[in-house]
N, C-alpha and C positions, 0 to 999 in steps of 0.2 A: 416475395415472401411466399411461402406455402402454407396454405390452409388445410390442416389436417385434423382428424378427428381422433382423440386419444384412445390409442390401440391398448391391448392387455398388457399387465404390468411386465411381464418379461420381454417387451419389445421397448420399453421406455429407454433403457440405456442407448439404444441405436437412436432414438428419437432425439435424445437430449444431447447428443454426440457434438461436440464443440470443434470448429475448424481446427484440424491436427496438422502442425507443419512437421517436415521430416526433420524428427528431434536428433536423430543420429548425425545427420550432416551439420546440423547447427551446433552440437557440441563438438565435434571433430574440429570444425573452422574457429570455434571459441577457444578450446583448449589451446591451439596455435597461436592465437593472438595474445592469449594471457603468458604464454611462456617466452613470446618474443619480447613484451613489454617488461616482464620480469628480468631478463637477460640485458636487454639494450636499453632500456630506461626512456629518459625524453628523446632520444634519437627514433624510437620506435614509434613514439606518440605523434611526432612531427610528420613521420612519413606516413602513417595510418590517417592522420588528418587531411594530408593531401590526396591520399588513395580513397577514403571513404566519403568524406566532405567536400573534397574538389578545392580546399583551402591551402595555401602556403603561407606558413607562419613561423617567424622566428622566435616568438615567445609565447609560451602556453599560458602565462598568467595575465590576467585582465588589470590593468592599473588602476590606481586610485583616481586619476583624472578621468578615465572612462566611465567608472562608476559614479562621479560626483556629476558628470555631464549628462546622465541618462534621464534626469529629472525634467531637463528643458526639452527633451526629445519626445515626450509624450504628454497628453492633453491632461489639464488639470482635472478634467471630469474623471479620466481614468484613474488617475492618483487618488482621487477622493473614494472611487469605488474601491480600490486596493486598500486604502486605509481602513474603509468600512469592512471589509471581509478580515482584514488581520484583526479589527477589535473583535468580531464575532469569534473568530478562531482561538484568538487568546482567552475571551471569555469561559468558553468550552472547554478548553485544554486546561486552564487553571483550576477549574473547579475538580480536575481529576486529581489534584495533589491530595496524598493522603498521610497522615503519620500515624505509626503504631504506637500504642501506649505499652509500656511493659506488663507482661502478664506474668502471674505467679502460677504455673503448672502445677507445682507440687509445693507444699510447704517447705521454704528454705530455697527453693529454686525459680529463679526470674530469667524469663525469654524476652527478648524484643527485637526489633528489626529498624535499621537506618537505611533510608533511600539516598543515594548517592547519582549524581549525572554520569552517563557514559562520557569519557573524557573529550574524546575526537570522534566527530561524526562525518561521513561523507555521503553527500546529497548529489543525487543524478537527475538531472532534469533533461527530457528529452526536447529535441530542437524539430529537426525534420520539417513537416508541412504546416507546423503551428507551434507558437512559443507558448509554451505550457508554465506561465510565471504562477499559474494559481496553484500548482503544484509545490512549488518553491515555497509558497505562503504557508501552504499545508504541512510542511515538512520543517521548515526554519523556524516558525513561530513556537511550536511545542520544543524544539532544542534549545531555543532562547530561554523559555519558561524553565525548562528543566537545569539550566546552567552549564550546559557542555561547552567546555573551554574552547575547543575550536571546531567550526563549522565550515567546513569545506564544499564548495559546490563545483562540479563538473558539468558542463552543458556543451553541446556541438557548436560552433561558429556557424553562421550562415553563409553560404557563397553569394547570395543575392544582397548580403549586408557587408560585403567587401570584407569578409573573414572575422567580423564582429560579433559580438552578442547581441540579440533584441534588446532594446533599452528598457522595456517593460519587465525584463528578467533582471536586469541590473538594478532597476529601481525596487523591484521585490526584495533582491538581495539586500539592498541598503536600509530596507524596512526592517528587515528582521534579523540583522546582526550577524550576516554571513562575514566568516572572517578573511576568506580568499576565494577568488573565483578563478576557474580554470577553462580555457577554451578546448575541451576534450570531449569527444562523443563516443557513443557505442561501447562495445566489450572493453576496449583499450581503455576507456575511463575507469570502468570497473578495476580493470587490473592495476592502473596507476593509484588509485585509493587503497587497494587491498595489499599491494607490495611496497608502495613509495617508490619514487624516482628521484632524480636530482633535484626537481622542483616540486614535485607533488608529495606531501606528507603522507605517510602510512595511517590509515584511520582505525580505529577500535570497530565501527560498525557502519554498514552501508545501506542507504534507504534511497527510495525512489523507483519510478516504473519504466519501461522501456519496451522495445523490440524483443522478438525471441532470442536474439543474440544477447543482449542485456540481461535477460532473464536467465539465462543460461549460464553467463559470467557471473551472476550473482551466486547461483547455486554451486558454481565449481569452487569458488574463492571460500566458500563455506568450509570445505574441505581442508584448507589450509590455515582454519582457526579464525577467519575474519566473520563476524557475525552480520547478517542481514535482517531487513525488517519482515519481509514477507514475499513469498512467488506473487509477483503482479505483472501479469501479462497482458495480453489484448483485452479492451474493456469489454463489458457486457451489461446488458439490462434486461429484466424480465418484469412484465406487467401482468398483475393479477387484477382482474376487472369484470363487473358483471354488466347487465344490460342498463344499468343506470349512468355507466359512464359516456363522456363524452367522446366521440371516436376522433375528432379532430385532435382534442388534447393528446389521446395517446399515440396519434400517429407522429404529432410533433415530437413526444417524448421518444418514440422509436428511432425516429430520423436523427434526432439529437446526439443519440448514442452511436448510431451507423455511421456518423460522418466522423468518429474518432480514426477509424481506420479500416481497410478492407478485411482485414482479421478480426473485427469485433463482430459480436454476435447479439442479436435483440430477439427476444420472444414476446408474445402475447398468449396468456393462459386464461381461458375464460369458459363460462357455462353457457355462453350464448352464440349460437353460430352467426345470429343477425349482427350481432357487434363485431365479430371477427370480419365477416364481409364488408362492413362499413369502414372498419379501420384499414384493411387492406386498398380499398378504393382511395380511402384519405391518404395514405402513405405514398401512393404512386402519384397522386395530384399534387400533393406538397413537396415531392420529390423535384419536381420539374424546375421549380424556383430556388432549388438549394445550391448554393456556390460549390459545395463540395461533393456535387451530384455523383460524380463518378467513382469517387470512394465510397460513399454510402450503398449505390448500387452494388457494388460487390459483397459489402457487407449483408446486405439483404438477401442476397442469394443462399446464404448460410443460415437464414433466419426463418422462424415460423411464427404462424397463427394457431393454436392449438386448442381445440374445444373439447372440454371435458364434460361428464354427465351432470355435476353439481361443484359448488364451490369447494366443498371438502376434498373431493378428489382432485381438483384444480391445486388447491394447497398442499396436497400431498406429492403432486408433482413439482412444484416449486421447491419444496423442501429437499427432493430427489436431486433438483438439478443444483441448488445451492448457488444462487446468482450473487455475484458483485453488488449489484444495485437491484434493488426490488421495490415496485410501485404498487400499492394496494389502493385500490379505486372502486369501491363497491358499497352496498347499503351498510352492512356490518363489519366496516372496516377495523373498527377496535377488536372485535372478535376475531375476526381474520389473522390481525396483527398477533394476537395472544397464541396462535397456532404455528407462527414462524418459529423454526427449529434452525435453519442453515441459510444465512444471507449476510452479506459485508455490511451494507447500509438500508434502511428502510424508510419510505416516502409514503406518507399517510394523507390520503385524501385529494381531490381534484385540484387543489389550488398548491400543491406540493411538488412541483417538477423537480426531476432529478438534479437539474442545473442549480438549483438552489444550494445543494449539498456540494456540488462540483466547485461552487465559488465562494459563497458567503453566509451561508446559515451557521457555521461555526464547526459543525461535524469535519471528520477529516475524510478527504476524497481518495486517500490512498489505501486500497481495499484489496482483499483476497480475491483472486480469480480464478478460472479453470476448476471449479468446484473445491478450492482449497477453504472456502468459507464455512466448511463443515468443521476444521480444525483450527483456523486462524481467525484471529480479530483484525478488524481494521487499524491502521496506525493511530497511536494515543501517546499521552505522555508517558507511560509506562515503557514505551518501545526506547525512551530516550535516557531510561534510568535502570539503575540495577539495586537490589537491595541486599545488604549484608545481615545475617543474622548473628545475635549477640546472646550469651547466656552467661548467668553466675550463681553459683551454689555455696550456701554456706555448709558448715559441717552438718547441721540439722538437714538441709537438703540432701547431701550425700548419703545420710543414714537413713533417710525415706525412700531415696530413689535407688541407691546402689545396689541394694539385694537384688532388684528385677534386672539391672543393667548385668550383673554378675551371672544371674541365671541364664539370661539370654545369650551372652557371649560364650559361655560354656556349651550351651545346645549348638552354637556354630563352630565349635571346636577352636575359638579364638582366646586362648588363655591369657596371653597378654594383655587384652582388654579387660578381662576380669580383673588380672592383677592390678592393673592401673587403678582400680577401684578398690579393691580390698586391701592393698597397700596403704592405702589412705584412712580406711576405716579401722585398721590393725594398729597403727601406729600415729594415732592423734595426738598431738601434744595438748 
């Protein structure tokens, strides 16, 4: 990690640059995969599974027996932990339900909204070096609360698991009401859910994080009318701290995020050069005992410890970065929290590590990355719902509102719109 003093503002964009892959090459390769899957269906999925995952498979669908057997393959302690997480996730997301009461906007005119679930949702859960069953809990639980009719899961099979899905992922799927599970990974899984194949149904909206190819695939299928949750690329963490913070805690938090992947990024922003130095020393001391050391080392190479003049300047930099995860550990954490403008999820105080939100506090860990926290929210119940607006006017309402509508329609040279009102006003029985 590089320890730097915060430079002038015109140099902030360069300082806050995320690791940038060759997007043009990724997009080109992803487009090719999408098109092949669209044309060839299951045959392409089977071929890509062998090519990218090293797994030969005759069936893409996980059987009911495989799902039922998952519970016996994981410990009771893990099952209880997952059930605790689901309970908290359900509690937090169920509280997001809302019902709009009818509103009289003008005497005689009533408007209201009705909330309905997205009918078919597709969830993508990465496999790779870690079975991210926690992400499945985060996505399938609100989908179930929303009442989605079909919850489709795609996740890559594990070569080391003889082409099967990790039992923790299958157990999570069973806990959260997933309808069907497919052994498909990467951009080809996004294509399957976006376009449909002989085995995989076409869905209305796709959720879930993934590597650069998965992210590119989600963005490309949007052009074909398939909705997505949000751009969710490599994970990132920013810690805002002053000299009251424990450097060992911060180092552990930075490493927890760095172990996600070599393209993850972590930052410490502080007004204390002494703290920054202690955190750097603690990071490399703790790194030695981290099982995913080699992955974290690559992440740390693109990560920084930044020393600002004061905490206000530090917070200004944090908002400019718009992190996926933000930890605030300082004297006036509530005041600093009130200054947050751009972040996916915020963790306050020394005893709220980001891992709580990753697993079991109840908030959703599917969050905007790469600066998208400026304009996107993390996944919540609303992402699995849609609203339909309704309105009803009686003749009194038409009399009250009609003249304004006629005036505006004529100003826009849309005489047909004006006539649809005037004909009712002039021919009322």
